[in-house]
N, C-alpha and C positions, 0 to 999 in steps of 0.2 A: 613549231606549231605557227600559226601567225593569226593574231586578235583583230578581229577588227572593233574600231570604237563602234559605239552605238547611232552609226550616220545612215539612215535611209538610203541615201545613192551608193553607199558601200555595200548594204545589205541587197539591195537590189541586183547589181554588180554579182554579188555571191553567187545569189539564188539562180541565176539566169544563166550562170557559167554551167557548162556541160561538166557532167561529172568524167573527170579524165582516167579514172582507173576502173575495171570491170573485173570482177571474178568469172574466171574461166570454168568454173564451176557450176554456178549456181544464178550467174549472171547479175548479182547484186552490185551496183555500183559505188563508188567512193570519192570523195573530193582528195583523200590524199594517200599517197603510196605509204603511208606508216597504218592507216586505218586498213587499207587492202591485205596489208602483211600480217597485222593482226587477227585480221578475221579468218585468211587462209590459216595461219597456223592453227588458230582455236575450232575451224569446222571444217578441214579438210586436209589435216597431216596426222596420222598415225603416228604416235611416238615410236622411235625406232630404237630398238634394244641396244645395250651400248656394245661397242664393239663391230656394229655393222653401219652405221652411218659415216662415210668417209669425208663428209668437212668438218668432224672436229680437229 
């Protein structure tokens, strides 16, 4: 996670930057991939019963 100093120029650059990650389900936009992943996990992922997910 990048923390900006409270420098007006940095803040302006940050605010003008297009948010690069968009949720396909509900079109919310996020600055970071982490933010998007957390959102998708919380909002759009149904818990998979044990034994049925192929990724563990």
